[in-house]
Every structure is written in structure tokens, then in C-alpha cells.
Backbone as a chain_set.jsonl record, in Angstrom:
{"seq": "MTLPRDQPDRSERGRVVEPVTSDPAAGGGDDGGDDRRVQRRRQIIEVAKGVFAEMGYHHASINEIIGRAQIARGTFYLYFSNKHKVFDAILDEALRELRGRITRIQVGDPAKGSPEAQLRQNLVRVLTYVFGDQPLTKLLLDHSQSPQSEVAERVGAFFAGISALLAASLEYGIAAGMVRPCNTRLVAAALLGAVRGVVFDVLEADAAPDIEAIADELLAFAKYGVFRA", "coords": {"N": [[60.272, 257.872, 91.279], [62.993, 257.479, 93.315], [66.437, 257.011, 94.228], [67.6, 256.035, 97.479], [69.635, 257.697, 98.63], [70.338, 261.109, 98.53], [72.318, 263.263, 98.229], [74.662, 265.968, 97.937], [77.16, 265.404, 95.482], [80.52, 264.197, 96.007], [83.847, 265.269, 95.119], [86.826, 263.557, 93.98], [88.635, 264.392, 95.897], [87.213, 264.649, 98.12], [85.908, 266.984, 98.579], [82.878, 268.726, 98.916], [80.86, 269.53, 96.241], [78.923, 272.069, 95.267], [75.864, 272.785, 93.559], [75.669, 274.847, 90.592], [74.047, 277.819, 89.309], [73.655, 278.492, 86.696], [73.855, 277.818, 83.217], [76.131, 278.473, 80.859], [75.994, 277.545, 78.178], [73.274, 277.199, 77.813], [71.852, 279.436, 77.219], [69.542, 282.228, 77.277], [66.287, 282.92, 78.642], [64.515, 282.391, 76.621], [62.669, 280.55, 74.065], [64.554, 279.307, 72.568], [66.661, 279.048, 74.358], [65.432, 277.259, 76.18], [65.19, 275.032, 74.671], [67.896, 274.406, 74.278], [68.649, 273.773, 76.885], [67.125, 271.47, 77.31], [68.378, 269.865, 75.345], [70.974, 269.776, 76.461], [70.579, 268.508, 78.882], [69.76, 266.047, 77.809], [72.046, 265.276, 76.53], [73.811, 264.847, 78.688], [72.49, 262.701, 79.986], [72.655, 260.658, 77.968], [75.398, 260.328, 77.708], [76.101, 259.573, 80.284], [74.693, 257.178, 80.535], [76.167, 255.499, 78.769], [78.516, 255.428, 80.163], [77.842, 254.227, 82.597], [77.001, 251.726, 81.647], [79.448, 250.742, 80.528], [81.301, 250.947, 82.629], [80.108, 250.14, 84.957], [77.903, 250.873, 87.705], [79.122, 251.428, 90.244], [81.824, 251.936, 89.684], [81.66, 254.005, 87.921], [82.069, 257.537, 87.498], [81.412, 261.014, 88.185], [83.354, 262.661, 87.168], [84.215, 261.115, 84.94], [81.977, 261.184, 83.389], [81.486, 264.0, 82.851], [83.831, 264.438, 81.536], [83.667, 262.991, 79.185], [81.372, 264.097, 78.119], [82.238, 266.532, 77.682], [81.877, 268.917, 79.275], [81.596, 271.481, 81.775], [82.174, 270.877, 85.267], [80.39, 272.286, 86.961], [78.249, 272.688, 85.196], [77.232, 270.157, 85.015], [76.109, 269.875, 87.585], [74.115, 271.676, 87.515], [72.018, 270.376, 86.365], [71.84, 267.816, 87.509], [72.024, 266.616, 90.841], [73.695, 264.575, 91.743], [75.242, 261.42, 90.872], [73.416, 259.436, 91.385], [70.943, 260.634, 90.726], [71.177, 260.959, 88.006], [71.256, 258.348, 87.214], [68.65, 257.546, 88.014], [67.203, 259.18, 86.246], [67.724, 258.061, 83.863], [66.464, 255.547, 84.052], [63.819, 256.284, 84.558], [63.216, 257.565, 82.114], [63.524, 255.524, 80.33], [61.368, 253.82, 81.128], [59.182, 255.486, 80.436], [59.564, 255.62, 77.668], [59.171, 252.972, 76.889], [56.502, 252.572, 77.67], [55.321, 254.358, 75.932], [55.545, 253.052, 73.583], [53.733, 251.045, 73.581], [50.522, 250.322, 72.713], [46.967, 250.359, 73.284], [45.195, 247.454, 72.547], [42.813, 247.212, 70.162], [39.785, 245.676, 69.875], [37.62, 244.217, 67.388], [37.803, 246.213, 65.546], [38.267, 246.539, 62.338], [40.002, 248.114, 60.885], [42.207, 248.454, 62.526], [43.356, 245.987, 62.448], [44.008, 242.524, 63.29], [43.736, 241.368, 66.782], [46.024, 239.944, 67.438], [47.818, 240.776, 65.495], [48.022, 243.443, 66.171], [49.2, 243.167, 68.719], [51.665, 242.096, 68.013], [52.752, 244.249, 66.612], [53.133, 245.989, 68.759], [55.098, 244.61, 70.145], [57.204, 244.452, 68.321], [57.81, 247.217, 68.241], [58.689, 247.607, 70.893], [60.937, 245.876, 71.044], [62.54, 246.927, 69.027], [63.213, 249.362, 70.23], [64.542, 248.397, 72.525], [66.745, 246.932, 71.5], [67.881, 248.842, 69.986], [68.992, 250.659, 71.741], [71.459, 249.797, 73.1], [73.423, 250.401, 75.197], [71.638, 251.13, 77.244], [70.214, 248.748, 77.594], [72.218, 246.982, 78.332], [73.024, 248.104, 80.716], [70.737, 247.75, 82.305], [70.504, 244.915, 82.389], [72.985, 244.212, 83.518], [72.992, 245.46, 85.964], [70.885, 244.492, 87.447], [71.389, 242.611, 89.391], [73.027, 243.873, 91.153], [75.507, 244.399, 93.642], [75.229, 246.602, 95.197], [72.795, 247.768, 97.207], [70.946, 249.91, 96.887], [71.097, 250.395, 94.115], [70.323, 247.946, 92.957], [67.738, 247.84, 94.004], [66.599, 249.99, 92.754], [66.78, 249.344, 89.966], [65.273, 246.969, 90.174], [62.759, 248.106, 90.826], [62.206, 249.381, 88.431], [61.908, 247.05, 86.69], [59.792, 245.983, 88.043], [57.797, 247.833, 87.456], [57.592, 247.369, 84.716], [56.618, 244.74, 84.778], [54.179, 245.063, 86.14], [52.873, 246.54, 84.103], [52.732, 244.576, 82.163], [50.972, 242.8, 83.451], [48.67, 244.275, 83.775], [47.969, 244.462, 81.098], [47.482, 241.875, 80.537], [45.248, 241.442, 82.097], [43.395, 243.091, 80.815], [43.322, 241.699, 78.425], [42.114, 239.364, 79.251], [39.62, 240.255, 79.982], [38.665, 241.079, 77.506], [38.438, 238.679, 76.238], [40.641, 237.605, 74.929], [42.744, 236.455, 76.148], [43.407, 233.602, 78.189], [41.895, 232.865, 81.445], [44.052, 233.553, 84.106], [46.717, 233.657, 86.507], [47.605, 236.714, 86.578], [49.791, 238.173, 87.68], [51.875, 236.208, 88.081], [52.099, 235.111, 85.409], [52.835, 237.434, 84.053], [55.288, 237.923, 85.199], [56.671, 235.613, 84.216], [56.577, 236.069, 81.476], [58.096, 238.409, 81.251], [60.572, 237.526, 82.2], [61.125, 235.687, 80.177], [61.435, 237.457, 77.994], [63.637, 238.93, 78.909], [65.618, 236.936, 79.052], [65.84, 236.242, 76.31], [66.664, 238.692, 75.211], [69.188, 239.014, 76.503], [70.51, 236.687, 75.514], [70.643, 237.277, 72.731], [72.122, 239.634, 72.685], [74.522, 238.715, 73.682], [75.305, 237.079, 71.626], [76.255, 238.896, 69.812], [75.468, 239.871, 67.374], [73.648, 241.401, 64.608], [70.262, 241.767, 65.54], [67.535, 239.946, 64.447], [64.674, 241.406, 64.376], [62.067, 241.025, 63.601], [61.82, 238.206, 63.395], [62.379, 237.429, 66.071], [60.239, 238.589, 67.337], [58.181, 237.047, 66.294], [58.833, 234.449, 67.282], [58.674, 234.899, 70.087], [55.978, 235.581, 70.298], [54.785, 233.142, 69.42], [55.624, 231.426, 71.46], [54.35, 232.576, 73.669], [51.683, 232.105, 72.815], [51.479, 229.307, 72.18], [53.213, 227.944, 73.86], [55.463, 225.288, 74.588], [54.832, 222.699, 74.038], [53.47, 220.269, 71.823], [50.201, 220.513, 70.47]], "CA": [[61.006, 256.939, 92.053], [64.318, 257.902, 93.467], [67.326, 256.21, 95.077], [67.579, 256.529, 98.844], [70.577, 258.721, 98.958], [70.19, 262.302, 97.762], [73.319, 264.199, 98.817], [75.63, 266.477, 96.985], [78.304, 264.516, 95.185], [81.857, 264.638, 96.345], [84.956, 265.007, 94.216], [87.806, 262.543, 94.46], [89.357, 264.906, 97.029], [86.333, 264.698, 99.247], [85.262, 268.251, 98.746], [81.561, 268.799, 98.462], [80.666, 270.481, 95.136], [77.573, 272.577, 95.197], [75.306, 273.006, 92.199], [75.719, 276.178, 90.136], [72.723, 278.279, 88.965], [73.401, 278.809, 85.273], [74.704, 277.03, 82.25], [76.374, 279.395, 79.733], [75.511, 277.035, 76.889], [71.846, 277.096, 77.771], [71.232, 280.741, 76.656], [68.62, 282.996, 78.14], [64.979, 282.346, 79.079], [63.685, 282.23, 75.493], [62.431, 279.157, 73.676], [65.795, 278.616, 72.114], [67.356, 278.64, 75.507], [64.798, 276.047, 76.747], [65.581, 273.857, 73.758], [69.3, 274.101, 74.481], [68.697, 273.179, 78.164], [66.716, 270.072, 77.07], [69.431, 269.069, 74.694], [72.103, 269.63, 77.359], [70.175, 267.423, 79.804], [69.708, 264.817, 77.038], [73.455, 264.884, 76.343], [74.352, 264.267, 79.921], [71.912, 261.335, 80.198], [73.139, 259.74, 77.046], [76.775, 260.062, 78.023], [76.071, 258.789, 81.56], [74.16, 255.802, 80.158], [77.288, 254.79, 78.198], [79.538, 255.277, 81.204], [77.317, 253.187, 83.515], [76.962, 250.448, 80.888], [80.761, 250.311, 80.315], [82.146, 250.872, 83.851], [79.317, 249.771, 86.065], [77.537, 251.988, 88.506], [80.105, 251.644, 91.304], [83.095, 252.534, 89.184], [81.41, 255.266, 87.161], [82.278, 258.794, 88.252], [80.978, 262.238, 87.622], [84.49, 263.069, 86.411], [84.158, 260.372, 83.688], [80.719, 261.699, 82.638], [81.728, 265.294, 82.36], [85.003, 264.442, 80.594], [83.134, 262.432, 77.872], [80.351, 265.072, 77.609], [83.026, 267.806, 77.467], [81.088, 269.982, 79.887], [82.125, 271.843, 83.123], [81.571, 270.162, 86.413], [79.257, 273.112, 87.376], [77.132, 272.508, 84.295], [76.603, 268.885, 85.407], [75.377, 270.047, 88.782], [72.923, 272.503, 87.255], [70.991, 269.444, 85.883], [71.763, 266.696, 88.441], [72.787, 266.872, 92.026], [74.702, 263.553, 91.955], [75.114, 260.348, 89.88], [72.139, 258.686, 91.58], [69.898, 261.326, 90.01], [71.348, 260.675, 86.601], [70.761, 256.911, 87.062], [67.19, 257.696, 88.15], [66.628, 259.822, 85.099], [67.838, 257.111, 82.769], [65.466, 254.554, 84.155], [62.536, 256.916, 84.363], [63.034, 257.859, 80.689], [63.29, 254.196, 79.617], [60.021, 253.355, 81.381], [58.359, 256.237, 79.662], [59.691, 255.249, 76.276], [58.511, 251.714, 76.732], [55.082, 252.737, 77.788], [54.887, 255.064, 74.755], [55.486, 252.139, 72.357], [52.694, 250.033, 73.821], [49.192, 250.927, 72.486], [45.91, 249.528, 73.733], [44.677, 246.645, 71.533], [41.403, 247.418, 69.808], [39.035, 244.48, 69.36], [36.456, 244.468, 66.579], [38.01, 247.307, 64.624], [39.038, 245.988, 61.135], [41.074, 249.171, 60.535], [43.306, 248.241, 63.393], [43.928, 244.72, 62.258], [43.605, 241.513, 64.327], [44.426, 241.652, 67.981], [47.358, 239.388, 67.384], [48.658, 241.61, 64.623], [48.332, 244.612, 67.028], [50.179, 242.783, 69.74], [52.943, 241.886, 67.338], [53.281, 245.548, 66.316], [53.635, 246.488, 70.024], [56.292, 243.744, 70.501], [58.28, 244.964, 67.394], [58.246, 248.537, 68.573], [59.462, 247.516, 72.083], [62.19, 245.169, 70.712], [63.361, 247.886, 68.293], [63.78, 250.226, 71.244], [65.459, 247.713, 73.449], [67.959, 246.541, 70.797], [68.449, 250.073, 69.432], [69.674, 251.407, 72.772], [72.231, 248.649, 73.791], [73.942, 250.824, 76.456], [70.625, 251.071, 78.328], [69.885, 247.328, 77.82], [73.345, 246.334, 79.021], [72.899, 248.763, 82.052], [69.606, 247.119, 83.019], [70.857, 243.536, 82.585], [74.12, 244.12, 84.364], [72.744, 245.997, 87.377], [69.681, 243.943, 88.133], [71.918, 241.829, 90.511], [74.105, 244.682, 91.705], [75.777, 244.226, 95.125], [74.801, 247.86, 95.835], [71.333, 247.496, 97.417], [70.113, 250.952, 96.337], [71.057, 250.337, 92.737], [69.512, 246.81, 92.679], [66.381, 248.219, 94.293], [66.118, 250.95, 91.693], [66.511, 248.565, 88.765], [64.204, 246.084, 90.509], [61.608, 248.896, 90.748], [62.013, 249.501, 87.002], [61.3, 245.872, 86.168], [58.479, 245.802, 88.703], [56.947, 248.646, 86.651], [57.313, 246.677, 83.465], [55.758, 243.617, 85.123], [52.845, 245.673, 86.323], [52.291, 246.981, 82.837], [52.269, 243.396, 81.53], [49.85, 242.256, 84.244], [47.493, 245.045, 83.387], [47.686, 244.087, 79.708], [46.833, 240.468, 80.563], [43.927, 241.621, 82.636], [42.656, 243.667, 79.761], [43.185, 240.66, 77.479], [41.156, 238.414, 79.765], [38.298, 240.883, 79.923], [38.292, 241.163, 76.16], [38.35, 237.315, 75.685], [41.733, 237.208, 74.105], [43.649, 235.703, 77.061], [42.76, 232.669, 79.104], [41.991, 233.247, 82.787], [45.32, 233.114, 84.695], [47.337, 234.467, 87.57], [48.288, 237.728, 85.732], [51.092, 238.542, 88.22], [52.845, 235.135, 87.771], [52.304, 235.084, 84.028], [53.549, 238.623, 83.662], [56.689, 237.676, 85.633], [57.148, 234.636, 83.347], [56.803, 236.696, 80.122], [59.201, 239.369, 81.378], [61.735, 236.664, 82.327], [61.375, 235.091, 78.894], [62.005, 238.482, 77.17], [64.929, 239.314, 79.377], [66.49, 235.92, 78.613], [65.997, 236.358, 74.872], [67.495, 239.926, 74.997], [70.472, 238.69, 76.947], [71.103, 235.753, 74.474], [70.907, 237.999, 71.508], [73.29, 240.517, 72.871], [75.717, 237.845, 73.863], [75.708, 236.589, 70.25], [77.03, 239.951, 69.201], [75.117, 239.979, 65.921], [72.415, 242.223, 64.42], [69.127, 240.938, 65.826], [66.387, 239.89, 63.505], [63.649, 241.755, 65.316], [60.828, 240.411, 63.206], [61.812, 236.781, 63.756], [62.294, 237.391, 67.504], [58.808, 238.936, 67.758], [57.357, 235.918, 65.95], [59.105, 233.411, 68.198], [58.043, 235.215, 71.357], [54.476, 235.445, 70.197], [54.466, 231.717, 69.333], [55.884, 230.932, 72.817], [53.203, 233.028, 74.504], [50.373, 231.592, 72.307], [51.421, 227.852, 72.17], [54.069, 227.325, 74.748], [56.557, 224.497, 73.958], [54.353, 221.341, 73.799], [52.595, 220.073, 70.703], [48.791, 220.326, 70.871]], "C": [[62.403, 257.395, 92.136], [65.169, 256.911, 94.325], [67.322, 256.869, 96.513], [68.445, 257.699, 99.149], [70.41, 259.913, 97.989], [71.036, 263.374, 98.401], [74.179, 264.728, 97.703], [76.758, 265.606, 96.686], [79.575, 265.107, 95.693], [82.93, 264.346, 95.321], [85.822, 263.969, 94.808], [88.623, 263.033, 95.654], [88.491, 264.983, 98.277], [85.628, 265.981, 99.474], [83.802, 268.278, 98.181], [81.411, 269.906, 97.39], [79.211, 270.854, 95.068], [77.112, 272.882, 93.832], [75.493, 274.576, 91.859], [74.27, 276.543, 89.642], [72.569, 278.621, 87.55], [74.303, 277.968, 84.476], [74.954, 278.008, 81.032], [75.887, 278.89, 78.424], [73.989, 277.012, 76.751], [71.125, 278.382, 77.286], [70.346, 281.35, 77.711], [67.332, 282.196, 78.354], [64.053, 282.199, 77.899], [63.494, 280.856, 75.09], [63.655, 278.521, 73.185], [66.658, 278.205, 73.286], [66.779, 277.391, 76.189], [65.157, 274.877, 75.953], [67.031, 273.407, 74.099], [69.439, 273.382, 75.862], [68.193, 271.675, 78.002], [67.728, 269.297, 76.421], [70.625, 268.817, 75.554], [71.764, 268.481, 78.331], [70.209, 266.046, 79.102], [71.085, 264.318, 76.788], [74.025, 264.216, 77.599], [73.803, 262.795, 80.177], [72.547, 260.314, 79.236], [74.54, 259.303, 77.378], [76.82, 259.145, 79.313], [75.599, 257.394, 81.335], [75.323, 254.965, 79.592], [78.329, 254.533, 79.306], [79.097, 254.169, 82.178], [77.364, 251.819, 82.915], [78.431, 249.852, 80.781], [81.528, 250.053, 81.586], [81.412, 250.236, 84.999], [79.068, 250.95, 86.949], [78.568, 252.422, 89.552], [81.338, 252.371, 90.854], [82.873, 253.814, 88.372], [81.544, 256.459, 88.027], [81.7, 259.966, 87.439], [82.174, 262.827, 86.685], [84.527, 262.445, 84.974], [83.057, 260.962, 82.798], [81.013, 263.049, 82.032], [82.889, 265.413, 81.346], [84.44, 263.952, 79.231], [82.179, 263.382, 77.255], [81.027, 266.33, 77.284], [82.21, 268.991, 77.969], [81.863, 270.318, 81.219], [81.471, 271.107, 84.222], [80.303, 270.993, 86.885], [78.011, 272.927, 86.49], [76.408, 271.173, 84.616], [75.615, 269.059, 86.585], [74.192, 270.97, 88.603], [71.754, 271.534, 86.873], [70.771, 268.267, 86.901], [72.634, 266.935, 89.623], [73.872, 265.807, 92.301], [74.436, 262.47, 90.91], [73.899, 259.488, 90.097], [70.983, 259.282, 90.773], [69.969, 261.044, 88.524], [70.768, 259.255, 86.326], [69.186, 256.822, 87.149], [66.552, 258.17, 86.812], [66.677, 258.891, 83.912], [66.7, 256.071, 82.787], [64.07, 255.12, 84.004], [62.224, 257.156, 82.886], [62.783, 256.511, 79.977], [61.883, 253.678, 79.861], [58.991, 254.118, 80.541], [58.388, 255.855, 78.161], [59.051, 253.921, 75.976], [57.022, 251.78, 76.676], [54.511, 253.414, 76.512], [54.81, 254.224, 73.501], [54.472, 251.033, 72.494], [51.301, 250.723, 73.641], [48.11, 249.831, 72.878], [45.414, 248.715, 72.471], [43.191, 246.861, 71.326], [40.784, 246.16, 69.204], [37.824, 244.9, 68.547], [36.594, 245.621, 65.686], [38.904, 246.852, 63.408], [40.203, 246.916, 60.701], [42.345, 248.97, 61.269], [44.04, 246.859, 63.136], [43.59, 243.778, 63.404], [44.316, 241.846, 65.621], [45.824, 241.053, 68.038], [48.333, 240.205, 66.579], [49.045, 242.921, 65.446], [49.377, 244.32, 68.047], [51.592, 242.628, 69.155], [53.62, 243.284, 67.036], [53.873, 246.157, 67.59], [54.981, 245.821, 70.263], [57.439, 244.306, 69.627], [58.796, 246.267, 67.85], [59.12, 248.453, 69.934], [60.854, 246.87, 71.793], [63.121, 246.164, 69.918], [63.96, 248.917, 69.22], [64.872, 249.636, 72.044], [66.882, 247.357, 72.643], [68.666, 247.798, 70.127], [69.178, 250.937, 70.447], [70.438, 250.29, 73.658], [72.893, 249.114, 75.054], [72.873, 250.694, 77.612], [70.336, 249.648, 78.621], [70.972, 246.691, 78.634], [73.329, 246.841, 80.505], [71.886, 247.959, 82.951], [69.951, 245.675, 83.271], [71.925, 243.384, 83.556], [73.833, 244.499, 85.763], [71.523, 245.433, 87.995], [70.116, 243.076, 89.333], [73.068, 242.561, 91.134], [74.228, 244.464, 93.207], [75.4, 245.441, 95.9], [73.222, 247.801, 95.985], [70.509, 248.593, 96.786], [70.001, 250.855, 94.82], [70.179, 249.075, 92.292], [68.046, 247.128, 92.93], [65.81, 249.044, 93.219], [65.826, 250.231, 90.328], [65.356, 247.528, 88.931], [62.854, 246.855, 90.411], [61.182, 249.138, 89.199], [61.304, 248.23, 86.385], [59.972, 245.555, 86.796], [57.425, 246.576, 87.946], [56.594, 247.991, 85.357], [56.36, 245.478, 83.741], [54.326, 243.96, 85.382], [52.149, 246.016, 85.04], [51.813, 245.645, 82.085], [51.058, 242.821, 82.14], [48.628, 242.996, 83.846], [47.071, 244.758, 81.977], [46.978, 242.755, 79.659], [45.417, 240.587, 81.052], [43.01, 242.12, 81.578], [42.376, 242.563, 78.701], [42.09, 239.622, 77.92], [39.778, 238.932, 79.698], [37.813, 240.91, 78.506], [38.155, 239.799, 75.479], [39.486, 236.825, 74.808], [42.7, 236.32, 74.829], [42.935, 234.716, 78.013], [42.799, 233.215, 80.513], [43.337, 232.701, 83.407], [45.675, 234.035, 85.815], [48.137, 235.516, 86.846], [49.641, 238.114, 86.381], [52.181, 237.485, 87.918], [53.108, 235.041, 86.255], [53.097, 236.279, 83.483], [55.038, 238.442, 84.045], [57.392, 236.696, 84.662], [57.481, 235.243, 82.018], [57.98, 237.6, 80.253], [60.476, 238.613, 81.462], [62.123, 236.077, 80.984], [62.012, 236.22, 77.922], [63.356, 238.89, 77.558], [65.94, 238.253, 78.931], [66.767, 235.988, 77.101], [66.9, 237.542, 74.552], [68.972, 239.589, 75.358], [71.157, 237.758, 75.928], [71.434, 236.435, 73.182], [72.053, 238.918, 71.558], [74.638, 239.795, 72.965], [76.165, 237.301, 72.486], [76.409, 237.609, 69.385], [76.76, 240.066, 67.727], [73.872, 240.835, 65.831], [71.181, 241.436, 64.657], [68.101, 241.041, 64.727], [65.113, 240.108, 64.293], [62.279, 241.104, 64.953], [60.725, 238.902, 63.588], [61.771, 236.56, 65.242], [60.945, 237.629, 67.955], [57.945, 237.705, 67.462], [57.523, 234.764, 66.881], [58.58, 233.676, 69.642], [56.539, 235.069, 71.328], [54.078, 233.984, 70.185], [54.626, 231.085, 70.723], [54.749, 231.354, 73.689], [51.947, 232.377, 74.126], [50.39, 230.063, 72.499], [52.204, 227.212, 73.232], [55.088, 226.501, 73.994], [56.046, 223.101, 73.573], [53.44, 221.379, 72.544], [51.139, 219.976, 71.222], [48.383, 218.882, 70.712]], "O": [[62.997, 257.689, 91.098], [64.618, 256.084, 95.051], [67.077, 258.064, 96.68], [68.03, 258.613, 99.862], [70.35, 259.726, 96.774], [70.518, 264.289, 99.042], [74.405, 264.075, 96.685], [77.326, 265.058, 97.631], [79.725, 266.324, 95.808], [82.925, 263.277, 94.711], [85.637, 263.533, 95.944], [89.237, 262.23, 96.355], [88.967, 265.337, 99.356], [84.845, 266.116, 100.415], [83.586, 267.865, 97.042], [81.787, 271.057, 97.613], [78.358, 269.999, 94.827], [77.935, 273.222, 92.982], [75.468, 275.432, 92.743], [73.399, 275.675, 89.573], [71.476, 279.018, 87.146], [75.335, 277.472, 84.927], [74.021, 278.299, 80.284], [75.406, 279.673, 77.605], [73.48, 276.817, 75.647], [69.93, 278.365, 76.991], [70.416, 281.006, 78.89], [67.311, 280.969, 78.258], [62.877, 281.903, 78.11], [64.099, 279.975, 75.701], [63.829, 277.312, 73.342], [67.313, 277.164, 73.249], [67.526, 276.565, 76.712], [65.413, 273.805, 76.502], [67.33, 272.217, 74.192], [70.264, 272.477, 75.989], [68.821, 270.758, 78.53], [67.992, 268.165, 76.828], [71.26, 267.77, 75.428], [72.585, 267.593, 78.56], [70.613, 265.039, 79.683], [71.331, 263.112, 76.815], [74.639, 263.152, 77.537], [74.533, 261.863, 80.513], [72.932, 259.224, 79.66], [74.868, 258.117, 77.349], [77.494, 258.116, 79.355], [76.133, 256.479, 81.961], [75.427, 253.789, 79.94], [78.946, 253.468, 79.327], [79.884, 253.292, 82.532], [77.724, 250.851, 83.584], [78.624, 248.645, 80.923], [82.303, 249.101, 81.673], [82.057, 249.817, 85.961], [79.847, 251.902, 86.986], [78.846, 253.609, 89.723], [81.838, 253.28, 91.517], [83.798, 254.6, 88.17], [81.169, 256.415, 89.199], [81.535, 259.906, 86.22], [81.941, 263.38, 85.611], [84.815, 263.113, 83.981], [83.246, 261.191, 81.603], [80.817, 263.245, 80.833], [82.938, 266.287, 80.482], [84.781, 264.543, 78.207], [82.126, 263.509, 76.032], [80.418, 267.178, 76.632], [81.894, 269.922, 77.228], [82.67, 269.518, 81.693], [80.3, 270.742, 84.115], [79.264, 270.397, 87.17], [76.879, 272.999, 86.966], [75.187, 271.062, 84.511], [74.51, 268.517, 86.607], [73.334, 271.033, 89.483], [70.595, 271.899, 87.066], [69.644, 267.811, 87.1], [73.78, 267.371, 89.515], [74.848, 266.085, 92.998], [73.489, 262.595, 90.133], [73.385, 258.876, 89.16], [70.158, 258.559, 90.214], [68.942, 260.907, 87.859], [69.973, 259.012, 85.418], [68.55, 256.078, 86.401], [65.542, 257.644, 86.345], [65.794, 258.914, 83.055], [66.08, 255.755, 81.772], [63.217, 254.492, 83.378], [61.086, 256.969, 82.456], [61.908, 256.413, 79.116], [61.249, 253.155, 78.944], [58.056, 253.527, 80.001], [57.351, 255.785, 77.503], [58.447, 253.749, 74.918], [56.359, 251.186, 75.826], [53.403, 253.108, 76.071], [54.153, 254.567, 72.518], [54.36, 250.173, 71.62], [50.983, 251.639, 74.399], [48.336, 248.624, 72.802], [45.244, 249.324, 71.414], [42.404, 246.699, 72.259], [41.217, 245.664, 68.164], [37.087, 245.807, 68.934], [35.603, 246.03, 65.079], [40.13, 246.808, 63.502], [41.238, 246.464, 60.212], [43.43, 249.255, 60.763], [45.174, 246.648, 63.567], [42.958, 244.183, 64.38], [45.353, 242.508, 65.614], [46.717, 241.638, 68.65], [49.51, 240.32, 66.919], [50.179, 243.398, 65.41], [50.319, 245.089, 68.242], [52.58, 243.009, 69.783], [54.829, 243.462, 67.179], [54.947, 246.758, 67.558], [55.941, 246.526, 70.575], [58.519, 244.599, 70.141], [60.006, 246.495, 67.883], [60.131, 249.143, 70.064], [61.855, 247.36, 72.316], [64.331, 246.202, 70.142], [65.108, 249.319, 69.027], [65.943, 250.21, 72.241], [67.977, 247.519, 73.181], [69.846, 247.772, 69.78], [69.907, 251.853, 70.067], [70.04, 249.965, 74.776], [72.959, 248.313, 75.986], [73.153, 250.243, 78.722], [70.21, 249.299, 79.794], [70.681, 245.923, 79.551], [73.595, 246.065, 81.422], [72.143, 247.584, 84.096], [69.681, 245.221, 84.383], [71.838, 242.492, 84.4], [74.389, 243.905, 86.687], [71.143, 245.909, 89.065], [69.297, 242.822, 90.216], [74.012, 241.928, 91.607], [73.241, 244.36, 93.936], [75.254, 245.376, 97.121], [72.482, 247.789, 95.002], [69.469, 248.3, 96.196], [68.953, 251.182, 94.263], [69.396, 249.182, 91.348], [67.189, 246.724, 92.144], [64.67, 248.844, 92.8], [64.815, 250.469, 89.668], [64.596, 247.254, 88.002], [61.879, 246.269, 89.939], [60.013, 249.091, 88.817], [60.293, 248.326, 85.689], [59.114, 244.932, 86.17], [56.3, 246.103, 87.783], [55.442, 248.033, 84.924], [55.408, 245.259, 82.993], [53.396, 243.287, 84.938], [50.945, 245.799, 84.909], [50.733, 245.583, 81.497], [50.164, 242.377, 81.419], [47.6, 242.367, 83.593], [45.876, 244.812, 81.686], [46.045, 242.525, 78.89], [44.501, 239.951, 80.532], [41.903, 241.598, 81.449], [41.278, 242.524, 78.146], [41.305, 239.111, 77.122], [38.84, 238.192, 79.4], [36.608, 240.771, 78.296], [37.806, 239.729, 74.301], [39.378, 235.842, 74.075], [43.403, 235.52, 74.211], [41.901, 235.074, 78.578], [43.7, 234.007, 80.792], [43.677, 231.531, 83.23], [45.027, 235.056, 86.046], [49.29, 235.245, 86.509], [50.585, 238.367, 85.634], [53.294, 237.848, 87.539], [54.265, 234.902, 85.861], [53.916, 236.14, 82.574], [55.926, 238.786, 83.265], [58.556, 236.901, 84.317], [58.549, 234.979, 81.468], [58.845, 237.555, 79.378], [61.443, 239.03, 80.825], [63.309, 235.974, 80.67], [62.955, 235.956, 77.177], [64.187, 239.181, 76.698], [67.024, 238.614, 78.471], [67.913, 235.786, 76.698], [67.801, 237.428, 73.721], [69.88, 239.867, 74.574], [72.287, 238.031, 75.524], [72.479, 236.146, 72.598], [72.862, 239.003, 70.634], [75.67, 240.199, 72.429], [77.361, 237.1, 72.275], [77.055, 237.284, 68.389], [77.659, 240.32, 66.925], [73.131, 240.994, 66.802], [71.032, 240.42, 63.979], [67.854, 242.108, 64.166], [64.525, 239.163, 64.817], [61.487, 240.711, 65.809], [59.682, 238.424, 64.036], [61.174, 235.575, 65.677], [60.478, 236.961, 68.877], [57.081, 237.347, 68.263], [56.54, 234.131, 67.266], [58.103, 232.758, 70.31], [55.927, 234.499, 72.231], [53.127, 233.605, 70.868], [53.794, 230.262, 71.105], [54.213, 230.516, 74.415], [51.144, 232.083, 75.011], [49.378, 229.533, 72.958], [51.956, 226.048, 73.545], [55.548, 226.894, 72.922], [56.74, 222.379, 72.857], [52.758, 222.366, 72.266], [50.896, 219.416, 72.291], [47.238, 218.529, 70.997]]}, "num_chains": 1, "name": "protein.A"}
């Protein structure tokens, strides 16, 4: 998934800066050089994530990113053609990380624990990632209603991917007899909205989150709702 615009970035003077073809810090073509290239790309993504979260996408600039990363402008362009591409890379990586923390629940396998225990483990892993990378979380929450259509669309596509993952999990749960029959699309949207609301509230409180307690409350909400039986 990419943003609509894919043009070479322009400097503040309006000059088009073309990508370079080598990064002196990346080394040669050996495995060590490959590792350094991966590390360099990771460095740029991490720095850009903080810049976007702090300044907002519109005000963030490549100058700010390369200044904080302490790299040459040409080095940036070796890895990303513009800031849209960095933004894309951040969201793509986040989706991969979240998917990697969610494992399929095994029913009838005592070694795996109860389905509810497995679900709780998934939730704890996801919450640990979300609260452990607050620049990413702030970026996602702040840019979901961005006035820039391409940014809002990209973040919207990210959350649509999460919602689709939840819907697929609900469908699996229904087939396994763990979840009541429901409109999985609507319930997935409701669950995602609940989690986003909780994350926003916890971050606004500016205190260390009790991930275990948050996971328990979210599970109780999903299982029992708010009314007494």
C-alpha cells in the first residue's frame, strides 16, 4: 500500500534532489554490508517516526529527519525517495509487527491453555507493542483525522487492515464455537474502536500503563459487555 504521490522530494529551495546510488556507511556487498544497510534503514524509520509524531506529517521535513539521524541527504534518498515512502514504511512495519504478535488460538490442546488464556496472551503482546512504541501510537492516533487526504487515507488503510484481521479472527472464533454468531465486520469495528479509545485514554493520563489490568478489562468488556447478566 502506498500513498498516491510518488515524486522526488524537493528541498526548501524547490530544487529536485535525485537519489544517490551508494551509502558510504553501508559498506560493500558482503553480509556485514547488508546488515549495515538494514540498520541504516531502521535508523531512518525510527527517527522519522519520532519526527512525524512530534511535528505532524505536514510540518515534518526531510531536513529534520536527516538532521536528527545525522546522515547526509543523499543517504536518505538511497533508502527512500520522499517522506511519503518513509511514512508508508512505518505503517507497513507496524502492521507486520502486530500480525506477528497474534497467534492462532488452538482449541482442545491442553498444552496451549484455554482459548481465553491464549486470547489474553495475544492481547498482552499487542498492548506491550503499542504502549512500548509511543511515537508510533501517537502518529496513528493524531493522523487518523488528518486534513491531508492522502495521509488520512493511508492511516485509514492501516486501521482497515487491523479491522480485517479482527473480523477474520471473529469468523474463526465462530467456526470454533468460541464466539457467538455476529456481524463480524461491525463487531470488529467496535472492538477496534474500544481499543483505540483505551489507548488514547491511557496515553493522555501520561502514566506507565498496567498492561495486564488493561488486557483483563478489555477481555471482560468483550466477553460480558457492560450490563449485569
